[in-house]
MOPAC internal coordinates of N, CA, C and O (Angstrom, degrees):
PM7 1SCF
backbone

  N    0.0000 0     0.00 0     0.00 0    0    0    0
  C    1.4438 1     0.00 0     0.00 0    1    0    0
  C    1.5301 1   109.29 1     0.00 0    2    1    0
  O    1.2310 1   121.57 1   -34.59 1    3    2    1
  N    1.3069 1   114.60 1   145.41 1    3    2    1
  C    1.4570 1   120.72 1   177.22 1    5    3    2
  C    1.5272 1   107.98 1  -113.39 1    6    5    3
  O    1.2310 1   120.31 1   -48.22 1    7    6    5
  N    1.3222 1   117.02 1   131.78 1    7    6    5
  C    1.4634 1   122.05 1   178.39 1    9    7    6
  C    1.5226 1   108.14 1   -87.53 1   10    9    7
  O    1.2310 1   120.71 1   -49.98 1   11   10    9
  N    1.3410 1   116.25 1   130.02 1   11   10    9
  C    1.4566 1   120.30 1  -176.17 1   13   11   10
  C    1.5244 1   109.86 1  -142.68 1   14   13   11
  O    1.2310 1   120.72 1   -40.77 1   15   14   13
  N    1.3282 1   116.23 1   139.23 1   15   14   13
  C    1.4569 1   121.83 1   174.13 1   17   15   14
  C    1.5179 1   108.11 1   -88.78 1   18   17   15
  O    1.2310 1   120.81 1   -53.22 1   19   18   17
  N    1.3304 1   116.06 1   126.78 1   19   18   17
  C    1.4616 1   121.80 1  -178.53 1   21   19   18
  C    1.5214 1   109.98 1  -122.81 1   22   21   19
  O    1.2310 1   120.59 1   -16.42 1   23   22   21
  N    1.3155 1   116.48 1   163.58 1   23   22   21
  C    1.4603 1   121.60 1   175.83 1   25   23   22
  C    1.5279 1   108.83 1   -85.41 1   26   25   23
  O    1.2310 1   121.22 1  -127.44 1   27   26   25
  N    1.3228 1   115.27 1    52.56 1   27   26   25
  C    1.4626 1   125.21 1   177.57 1   29   27   26
  C    1.5169 1   106.73 1  -136.57 1   30   29   27
  O    1.2310 1   120.55 1   -18.60 1   31   30   29
  N    1.3005 1   116.56 1   161.40 1   31   30   29
  C    1.4602 1   120.20 1   176.84 1   33   31   30
  C    1.5195 1   109.52 1  -132.20 1   34   33   31
  O    1.2310 1   121.14 1   -39.82 1   35   34   33
  N    1.3111 1   115.42 1   140.18 1   35   34   33
  C    1.4569 1   121.79 1   177.28 1   37   35   34
  C    1.5281 1   108.84 1   -67.05 1   38   37   35
  O    1.2310 1   120.42 1   -48.22 1   39   38   37
  N    1.3102 1   116.80 1   131.78 1   39   38   37
  C    1.4641 1   120.56 1  -179.92 1   41   39   38
  C    1.5311 1   112.21 1   -74.05 1   42   41   39
  O    1.2310 1   120.08 1   167.86 1   43   42   41
  N    1.3315 1   117.45 1   -12.14 1   43   42   41
  C    1.4660 1   120.88 1  -179.90 1   45   43   42
  C    1.5243 1   112.57 1   -93.97 1   46   45   43
  O    1.2310 1   120.17 1   133.54 1   47   46   45
  N    1.3398 1   117.27 1   -46.46 1   47   46   45
  C    1.4661 1   119.32 1  -174.17 1   49   47   46
  C    1.5297 1   113.76 1  -121.72 1   50   49   47
  O    1.2310 1   119.62 1   170.15 1   51   50   49
  N    1.3284 1   118.33 1    -9.85 1   51   50   49
  C    1.4594 1   121.53 1   177.21 1   53   51   50
  C    1.5200 1   115.37 1    87.25 1   54   53   51
  O    1.2310 1   119.62 1   179.44 1   55   54   53
  N    1.3045 1   118.32 1    -0.56 1   55   54   53
  C    1.4659 1   121.76 1  -179.63 1   57   55   54
  C    1.5289 1   111.01 1   -65.93 1   58   57   55
  O    1.2310 1   120.82 1   -27.14 1   59   58   57
  N    1.3379 1   116.05 1   152.86 1   59   58   57
  C    1.4669 1   120.28 1   175.12 1   61   59   58
  C    1.5279 1   111.42 1  -114.59 1   62   61   59
  O    1.2310 1   120.12 1  -164.86 1   63   62   61
  N    1.3265 1   117.38 1    15.14 1   63   62   61
  C    1.4655 1   122.52 1   176.71 1   65   63   62
  C    1.5238 1   108.76 1  -106.91 1   66   65   63
  O    1.2310 1   121.50 1   -47.63 1   67   66   65
  N    1.3250 1   114.74 1   132.37 1   67   66   65
  C    1.4540 1   120.33 1  -174.34 1   69   67   66
  C    1.5174 1   110.85 1  -131.47 1   70   69   67
  O    1.2310 1   121.07 1   -23.37 1   71   70   69
  N    1.3205 1   115.56 1   156.63 1   71   70   69
  C    1.4553 1   123.00 1   176.32 1   73   71   70
  C    1.5162 1   108.26 1  -102.93 1   74   73   71
  O    1.2310 1   120.69 1   -56.93 1   75   74   73
  N    1.3290 1   116.28 1   123.07 1   75   74   73
  C    1.4543 1   121.78 1   178.58 1   77   75   74
  C    1.5195 1   108.98 1  -110.65 1   78   77   75
  O    1.2310 1   119.94 1   -50.18 1   79   78   77
  N    1.3258 1   117.73 1   129.82 1   79   78   77
  C    1.4691 1   120.11 1   179.55 1   81   79   78
  C    1.5223 1   110.72 1   -67.34 1   82   81   79
  O    1.2310 1   120.73 1   -42.19 1   83   82   81
  N    1.3136 1   116.21 1   137.81 1   83   82   81
  C    1.4612 1   121.43 1  -179.42 1   85   83   82
  C    1.5258 1   111.82 1  -110.04 1   86   85   83
  O    1.2310 1   120.36 1   159.22 1   87   86   85
  N    1.3252 1   116.91 1   -20.78 1   87   86   85
  C    1.4593 1   121.16 1  -179.25 1   89   87   86
  C    1.5169 1   109.97 1  -122.16 1   90   89   87
  O    1.2310 1   120.88 1   -26.20 1   91   90   89
  N    1.2999 1   115.92 1   153.80 1   91   90   89
  C    1.4663 1   122.25 1  -175.96 1   93   91   90
  C    1.5291 1   112.76 1   -55.16 1   94   93   91
  O    1.2310 1   119.70 1   142.05 1   95   94   93
  N    1.2942 1   118.18 1   -37.95 1   95   94   93
  C    1.4573 1   122.09 1  -177.05 1   97   95   94
  C    1.5197 1   114.80 1   -74.38 1   98   97   95
  O    1.2310 1   119.85 1   172.66 1   99   98   97
  N    1.3217 1   117.89 1    -7.34 1   99   98   97
  C    1.4618 1   121.19 1  -178.27 1  101   99   98
  C    1.5269 1   113.13 1   -87.84 1  102  101   99
  O    1.2310 1   119.95 1  -179.26 1  103  102  101
  N    1.3034 1   117.69 1     0.74 1  103  102  101
  C    1.4598 1   120.74 1   179.59 1  105  103  102
  C    1.5160 1   111.47 1    92.31 1  106  105  103
  O    1.2310 1   121.05 1     2.69 1  107  106  105
  N    1.3062 1   115.59 1  -177.31 1  107  106  105
  C    1.4563 1   120.10 1  -176.12 1  109  107  106
  C    1.5106 1   113.00 1  -125.33 1  110  109  107
  O    1.2310 1   120.34 1  -148.25 1  111  110  109
  N    1.3434 1   116.96 1    31.75 1  111  110  109
  C    1.4513 1   120.29 1  -176.48 1  113  111  110
  C    1.5197 1   111.34 1  -121.94 1  114  113  111
  O    1.2310 1   121.09 1   -38.85 1  115  114  113
  N    1.3318 1   115.52 1   141.15 1  115  114  113
  C    1.4580 1   122.66 1   174.10 1  117  115  114
  C    1.5252 1   106.51 1   -86.93 1  118  117  115
  O    1.2310 1   120.55 1   -55.02 1  119  118  117
  N    1.3360 1   116.55 1   124.98 1  119  118  117
  C    1.4629 1   121.41 1  -176.99 1  121  119  118
  C    1.5152 1   110.86 1  -118.76 1  122  121  119
  O    1.2310 1   120.81 1   -30.41 1  123  122  121
  N    1.3328 1   116.06 1   149.59 1  123  122  121
  C    1.4580 1   121.79 1   173.54 1  125  123  122
  C    1.5280 1   108.03 1   -65.53 1  126  125  123
  O    1.2310 1   120.09 1   -45.32 1  127  126  125
  N    1.3350 1   117.44 1   134.68 1  127  126  125
  C    1.4645 1   119.39 1  -179.18 1  129  127  126
  C    1.5250 1   111.80 1   -77.48 1  130  129  127
  O    1.2310 1   119.76 1   162.77 1  131  130  129
  N    1.3141 1   118.07 1   -17.23 1  131  130  129
  C    1.4626 1   120.82 1   179.89 1  133  131  130
  C    1.5326 1   111.98 1   -87.71 1  134  133  131
  O    1.2310 1   120.00 1   127.88 1  135  134  133
  N    1.3404 1   117.61 1   -52.12 1  135  134  133
  C    1.4735 1   119.82 1  -174.34 1  137  135  134
  C    1.5326 1   113.25 1  -112.42 1  138  137  135
  O    1.2310 1   119.56 1   178.96 1  139  138  137
  N    1.3226 1   118.45 1    -1.04 1  139  138  137
  C    1.4695 1   125.60 1   178.88 1  141  139  138
  C    1.5299 1   114.05 1    63.87 1  142  141  139
  O    1.2310 1   119.84 1  -162.14 1  143  142  141
  N    1.3327 1   117.92 1    17.86 1  143  142  141
  C    1.4643 1   120.38 1   174.36 1  145  143  142
  C    1.5242 1   108.36 1   -68.94 1  146  145  143
  O    1.2310 1   120.46 1   -35.57 1  147  146  145
  N    1.3140 1   116.72 1   144.43 1  147  146  145
  C    1.4625 1   121.37 1   179.69 1  149  147  146
  C    1.5207 1   108.71 1   -79.84 1  150  149  147
  O    1.2310 1   120.54 1   -53.37 1  151  150  149
  N    1.3368 1   116.58 1   126.63 1  151  150  149
  C    1.4633 1   121.89 1   179.38 1  153  151  150
  C    1.5243 1   111.01 1   -90.14 1  154  153  151
  O    1.2310 1   120.53 1   128.86 1  155  154  153
  N    1.3340 1   116.59 1   -51.14 1  155  154  153
  C    1.4636 1   121.40 1  -179.30 1  157  155  154
  C    1.5239 1   108.73 1  -167.51 1  158  157  155
  O    1.2310 1   120.82 1    -2.37 1  159  158  157
  N    1.3174 1   116.03 1   177.63 1  159  158  157
  C    1.4632 1   119.22 1   175.84 1  161  159  158
  C    1.5265 1   108.67 1   -85.21 1  162  161  159
  O    1.2310 1   120.70 1   -25.77 1  163  162  161
  N    1.3130 1   116.26 1   154.23 1  163  162  161
  C    1.4647 1   119.75 1   179.31 1  165  163  162
  C    1.5214 1   110.85 1   -64.17 1  166  165  163
  O    1.2310 1   119.91 1   148.23 1  167  166  165
  N    1.3141 1   117.77 1   -31.77 1  167  166  165
  C    1.4613 1   121.29 1   178.60 1  169  167  166
  C    1.5266 1   110.79 1   -63.80 1  170  169  167
  O    1.2310 1   119.91 1   136.00 1  171  170  169
  N    1.3351 1   117.77 1   -44.00 1  171  170  169
  C    1.4625 1   120.89 1   178.42 1  173  171  170
  C    1.5260 1   111.28 1   -65.23 1  174  173  171
  O    1.2310 1   120.17 1   139.44 1  175  174  173
  N    1.3306 1   117.27 1   -40.56 1  175  174  173
  C    1.4615 1   120.80 1   178.41 1  177  175  174
  C    1.5203 1   110.57 1   -63.98 1  178  177  175
  O    1.2310 1   120.35 1   136.85 1  179  178  177
  N    1.3236 1   116.93 1   -43.15 1  179  178  177
  C    1.4623 1   121.26 1   179.34 1  181  179  178
  C    1.5296 1   111.00 1   -61.50 1  182  181  179
  O    1.2310 1   119.95 1   135.66 1  183  182  181
  N    1.3254 1   117.69 1   -44.34 1  183  182  181
  C    1.4664 1   121.25 1   179.03 1  185  183  182
  C    1.5237 1   111.20 1   -63.36 1  186  185  183
  O    1.2310 1   120.16 1   138.55 1  187  186  185
  N    1.3342 1   117.30 1   -41.45 1  187  186  185
  C    1.4614 1   121.12 1   179.64 1  189  187  186
  C    1.5271 1   111.08 1   -64.97 1  190  189  187
  O    1.2310 1   120.10 1   137.61 1  191  190  189
  N    1.3289 1   117.41 1   -42.39 1  191  190  189
  C    1.4636 1   120.72 1   179.34 1  193  191  190
  C    1.5257 1   111.46 1   -66.56 1  194  193  191
  O    1.2310 1   120.11 1   142.96 1  195  194  193
  N    1.3229 1   117.39 1   -37.04 1  195  194  193
  C    1.4650 1   120.52 1   177.59 1  197  195  194
  C    1.5239 1   110.35 1   -66.29 1  198  197  195
  O    1.2310 1   119.76 1   140.49 1  199  198  197
  N    1.3261 1   118.07 1   -39.51 1  199  198  197
  C    1.4598 1   121.74 1   179.21 1  201  199  198
  C    1.5241 1   110.63 1   -65.49 1  202  201  199
  O    1.2310 1   120.01 1   138.77 1  203  202  201
  N    1.3247 1   117.58 1   -41.23 1  203  202  201
  C    1.4629 1   121.32 1   178.02 1  205  203  202
  C    1.5214 1   109.92 1   -65.45 1  206  205  203
  O    1.2310 1   120.25 1   139.11 1  207  206  205
  N    1.3175 1   117.12 1   -40.89 1  207  206  205
  C    1.4633 1   121.05 1   178.78 1  209  207  206
  C    1.5127 1   112.59 1   -62.63 1  210  209  207
  O    1.2310 1   120.00 1   143.69 1  211  210  209
  N    1.3098 1   117.61 1   -36.31 1  211  210  209
  C    1.4634 1   120.96 1   179.34 1  213  211  210
  C    1.5153 1   111.28 1   -70.89 1  214  213  211
  O    1.2310 1   119.37 1   140.40 1  215  214  213
  N    1.3224 1   118.82 1   -39.60 1  215  214  213
  C    1.4650 1   120.55 1  -179.01 1  217  215  214
  C    1.5173 1   111.39 1   -71.86 1  218  217  215
  O    1.2310 1   119.72 1   144.07 1  219  218  217
  N    1.3450 1   118.15 1   -35.93 1  219  218  217
  C    1.4590 1   119.54 1   179.23 1  221  219  218
  C    1.5190 1   111.28 1   -74.84 1  222  221  219
  O    1.2310 1   119.51 1   154.01 1  223  222  221
  N    1.3139 1   118.55 1   -25.99 1  223  222  221
  C    1.4677 1   121.17 1   178.30 1  225  223  222
  C    1.5195 1   110.59 1   -64.77 1  226  225  223
  O    1.2310 1   119.73 1   146.04 1  227  226  225
  N    1.3145 1   118.11 1   -33.96 1  227  226  225
  C    1.4569 1   121.30 1  -179.95 1  229  227  226
  C    1.5200 1   112.31 1   -77.82 1  230  229  227
  O    1.2310 1   119.59 1   160.81 1  231  230  229
  N    1.3153 1   118.39 1   -19.19 1  231  230  229
  C    1.4642 1   122.22 1  -179.06 1  233  231  230
  C    1.5172 1   112.73 1   -84.02 1  234  233  231
  O    1.2310 1   119.91 1   163.30 1  235  234  233
  N    1.3048 1   117.78 1   -16.70 1  235  234  233
  C    1.4657 1   120.88 1  -177.16 1  237  235  234
  C    1.5219 1   110.15 1   -74.91 1  238  237  235
  O    1.2310 1   120.67 1   -44.87 1  239  238  237
  N    1.3218 1   116.32 1   135.13 1  239  238  237
  C    1.4716 1   118.39 1   178.10 1  241  239  238
  C    1.5222 1   111.21 1   -68.76 1  242  241  239
  O    1.2310 1   120.75 1   -33.32 1  243  242  241
  N    1.2976 1   116.16 1   146.68 1  243  242  241
  C    1.4611 1   120.86 1   179.56 1  245  243  242
  C    1.5134 1   111.87 1   -72.87 1  246  245  243
  O    1.2310 1   120.90 1   -22.21 1  247  246  245
  N    1.2991 1   115.89 1   157.79 1  247  246  245
  C    1.4706 1   120.50 1   179.88 1  249  247  246
  C    1.4887 1   111.12 1   -90.91 1  250  249  247
  O    1.2310 1   120.10 1   180.00 1  251  250  249

């Protein structure tokens, strides 16, 4: 698992640090690093980050 600070907050304890699985055997869920509550699946997080990346790419001024 990799510990990462995200712009999200745990609904149980309020932490913004999460554990993301790095290997197949670690499961597919993003967990709070403080209380281990499950925040979301890694697939949902990946889709959300890709969507944000696409919208911000269009907002950047051209060179």
